[in-house]
C-alpha positions in Angstrom: 22.1 -59.8 -41.2 18.4 -59.6 -40.5 19.4 -58.0 -37.2 21.5 -55.3 -39.2 18.4 -54.5 -41.3 16.3 -54.2 -38.4 18.5 -51.6 -36.8 18.8 -49.5 -39.9 15.8 -47.7 -39.2 16.3 -44.3 -40.7 18.7 -44.9 -43.8 19.4 -42.1 -46.4 22.3 -43.5 -48.4 22.8 -46.9 -49.8 26.0 -48.1 -51.6 25.7 -51.2 -53.7 28.5 -53.5 -54.8 28.6 -52.5 -58.1 29.6 -48.9 -56.8 26.4 -47.3 -57.3 25.4 -45.1 -54.6 21.4 -44.4 -54.0 20.2 -41.7 -51.7 17.0 -42.4 -50.5 14.8 -42.9 -47.5 14.9 -46.4 -46.1 11.3 -47.8 -45.6 12.1 -51.1 -43.9 12.9 -54.6 -45.2 13.5 -58.2 -44.4 16.4 -60.5 -44.3 16.4 -60.5 -47.9 15.3 -57.0 -49.1 15.1 -53.6 -48.2 12.9 -50.9 -49.6 14.1 -47.2 -50.5 12.2 -44.2 -51.1 13.6 -42.5 -53.9 11.1 -39.6 -54.0 9.4 -40.5 -57.2 9.2 -44.0 -56.6 9.8 -46.7 -54.1 12.6 -49.3 -55.1 13.5 -52.8 -53.5 17.1 -54.0 -53.4 18.2 -57.4 -52.5 20.5 -57.4 -49.4 23.1 -59.2 -51.2 23.7 -56.4 -53.7 24.2 -53.9 -50.8 27.8 -53.1 -49.2 26.6 -50.7 -46.8 23.8 -48.3 -45.6 24.4 -45.0 -44.2 22.0 -43.0 -42.1 22.2 -39.2 -41.5 21.6 -38.2 -37.8 18.0 -37.0 -37.2 17.7 -33.2 -37.3 18.0 -31.8 -33.9 14.6 -30.8 -32.2 14.2 -27.4 -30.8 14.7 -27.4 -26.8 11.1 -26.6 -25.4 11.1 -23.3 -24.1 11.9 -23.3 -20.3 9.0 -23.1 -18.2 8.8 -20.0 -16.0 8.9 -20.8 -12.3 5.9 -20.1 -10.4 6.3 -17.1 -8.2 6.4 -18.1 -4.7 3.2 -17.8 -2.9 3.7 -16.0 0.7 2.8 -18.2 3.5 -0.4 -17.3 5.0 0.2 -15.3 8.3 -1.2 -17.3 11.0 -4.5 -16.0 12.8 -4.0 -13.9 16.1 -6.2 -11.6 18.3 -5.0 -8.6 19.9 -6.6 -7.8 23.1 -8.1 -4.7 24.1 -5.6 -2.5 25.9 -2.8 -3.1 23.1 -0.7 0.0 22.2 -0.5 1.3 18.7 2.5 4.0 18.6 2.0 5.9 15.4 3.5 8.7 13.5 1.6 11.3 11.6 2.4 11.9 7.9 -0.2 14.2 7.3 -0.9 17.3 9.6 -4.2 18.0 11.3 -5.4 21.7 11.4 -8.4 23.0 13.2 -8.7 25.7 10.6 -9.1 23.2 7.6 -9.8 19.9 9.1 -13.6 18.6 9.0 -15.0 15.8 11.3 -14.8 12.5 9.5 -11.7 13.5 7.5 -9.0 10.8 7.6 -5.2 11.2 7.7 -2.4 9.1 6.9 0.1 7.8 9.5 2.5 5.0 10.0 3.3 2.5 13.1 6.5 4.2 14.8 6.9 0.7 16.9 5.9 -2.9 16.1 2.6 -3.9 17.7 3.3 -7.3 19.7 0.9 -10.1 21.0 0.7 -10.9 24.5 3.7 -13.2 24.2 5.9 -10.2 22.9 5.8 -11.6 19.2 5.8 -9.1 16.4 2.5 -9.2 14.5 2.3 -5.9 12.9 5.9 -4.6 12.0 6.9 -0.9 12.4 6.2 1.4 9.4 2.8 -0.4 8.7 0.4 1.9 7.1 -2.3 3.2 9.6 -5.3 5.6 9.0 -6.2 8.2 11.6 -9.7 9.8 11.6 -11.0 13.2 13.1 -14.0 12.3 15.1 -14.8 15.5 16.6 -14.0 19.1 16.1 -15.6 21.7 18.5 -15.2 25.0 20.4 -16.0 25.7 23.8 -17.6 29.1 23.7 -16.9 32.2 21.7 -15.3 34.3 24.6 -13.6 31.2 26.3 -12.4 30.3 22.7 -11.2 27.0 23.5 -10.9 24.4 20.4 -10.8 20.7 20.8 -9.9 17.9 18.2 -10.4 14.2 19.0 -8.6 11.6 16.8 -9.0 7.9 16.6 -7.1 5.2 15.1 -9.5 3.5 12.4 -7.5 0.9 10.3 -4.1 -0.6 10.0 -2.5 -2.4 7.2 -1.9 -6.2 7.9 -0.6 -8.6 5.2 -1.4 -6.3 2.3 -4.9 -5.3 3.5 -6.3 -2.7 5.7 -8.1 -4.1 8.9 -10.5 -1.7 10.6 -9.9 -1.3 14.5 -11.7 0.5 17.2 -9.4 2.7 19.7 -9.9 5.1 22.5 -9.7 8.7 21.1 -6.8 11.4 21.7 -7.9 14.9 22.3 -6.1 17.9 21.6 -6.9 21.2 23.0 -6.0 24.6 22.8 -5.5 26.7 26.1 -8.4 28.8 27.4 -8.3 32.3 26.2 -10.9 33.9 28.4 -8.0 35.9 30.0 -7.0 37.3 26.5 -10.8 37.8 25.7 -11.2 40.0 28.6 -8.2 42.1 27.9 -9.2 42.5 24.4 -12.6 43.8 25.5 -10.9 46.1 28.0 -8.6 47.4 25.5 -11.5 48.4 23.5 -13.2 50.1 26.1 -10.1 52.2 27.1 -9.5 53.0 23.3 -13.3 54.1 23.0 -13.0 56.2 26.2 -9.9 57.9 24.8 -11.6 58.6 21.3 -14.8 59.8 23.2 -12.7 62.3 25.2 -11.1 63.8 22.2 -14.5 64.2 20.5 -17.0 65.5 23.2 -14.9 66.2 26.6 -16.3 64.3 29.7 -19.8 63.4 28.6 -18.2 62.3 25.4 -15.6 60.3 27.1 -18.7 58.1 28.9 -20.3 57.5 26.0 -17.1 56.8 23.6 -16.4 54.4 26.7 -19.7 52.4 26.2 -19.4 52.5 22.4 -15.6 51.3 22.5 -16.8 48.5 25.1 -19.4 47.4 22.7 -16.7 47.6 19.8 -14.2 45.5 21.8 -16.8 42.7 22.5 -18.0 42.7 18.8 -14.5 42.2 17.5 -13.7 39.4 20.0 -17.1 37.4 19.1 -16.2 37.6 15.5 -12.7 36.0 16.2 -12.5 32.0 16.0 -11.2 29.9 18.9 -7.6 29.3 19.1 -6.0 27.2 16.3 -5.1 23.5 17.1 -2.5 21.7 15.1 -1.3 18.1 14.9 2.0 18.4 12.9 3.3 15.8 10.7 5.8 13.5 12.5 3.7 14.0 15.9 3.9 10.7 17.7 0.9 9.6 19.3 0.0 6.4 21.1 -3.4 5.0 20.8 -5.0 2.2 22.9 -7.1 -0.6 21.4 -10.7 -0.5 22.9 -12.0 -3.8 21.7 -10.3 -6.9 20.9 -9.7 -7.5 16.9 -8.9 -10.5 15.0 -6.6 -10.6 12.3 
C-alpha cells in the first residue's frame, strides 16, 4: 500500500468506501494517510477509507517549435595562383564605341570559356562576370584619321567577389583613311575650279580652284577620325600579364 501511495503522484479523484467521491489534487501521503487539496482547504484521508484514487493524464505540453536548419555554408574554395600567360576568353556584354566611350570607362562582359590552372582544373567557370576597361583612345592625325581603342581586362568575379587582375591590352584600330582624305581634298579643288570658271572665266577658274582646294581641306580637317566599335557579343582573348592569387 505504501508503494501504491508513492506512485499516486498526481491524483485528481478519490473514491471512498462510503461511496463519497472527492475531486482534488493529491499532495502526497504516507502508508496511513493521504493529503488532498480541495481548492479551499486541504483534507487528510485514511488510506483504509479509500477504495481507489484516479489520476487524470497531465495536459499535453505543446511541442517545441522546430529549429530551423542552419543554411549550409559553402566550402571555402582552395587558394590557387594563375600564372602569367593564362588566357581569359571573354564575350562583351556592353558595346564600346569610339564616338561615345571615354578613357577609364568600364564595360561589362563574361567569361566565354572556363579558366583552368596548369593542371587543367577549372578554377573560374564559364559565365563568370568580368569587367573590361578602356585604357586608351586616340586619333593619329587629322588627315590620316586613324582611331585606336585599347582595352584591358581588369576584374573577374571569383566565389562571389571581384578580384583585380592585370592583362595585356587589346587594340582595335580603324583603317587608315589617308587615301580618302586626298580624294576629298581633290574633289573640293575640282568643285572650286568648276565654280570659278562659271563665275569668272579662266582667271576665275584658277582662283576658284585655289579657293575650292582650301575649302576641301577645311572640311576634311573638321571631320573626326573613323569610328571604331567593339559590338556586344564580340569575343576577345586577354592574356594575364602578372601572376594572380585567388
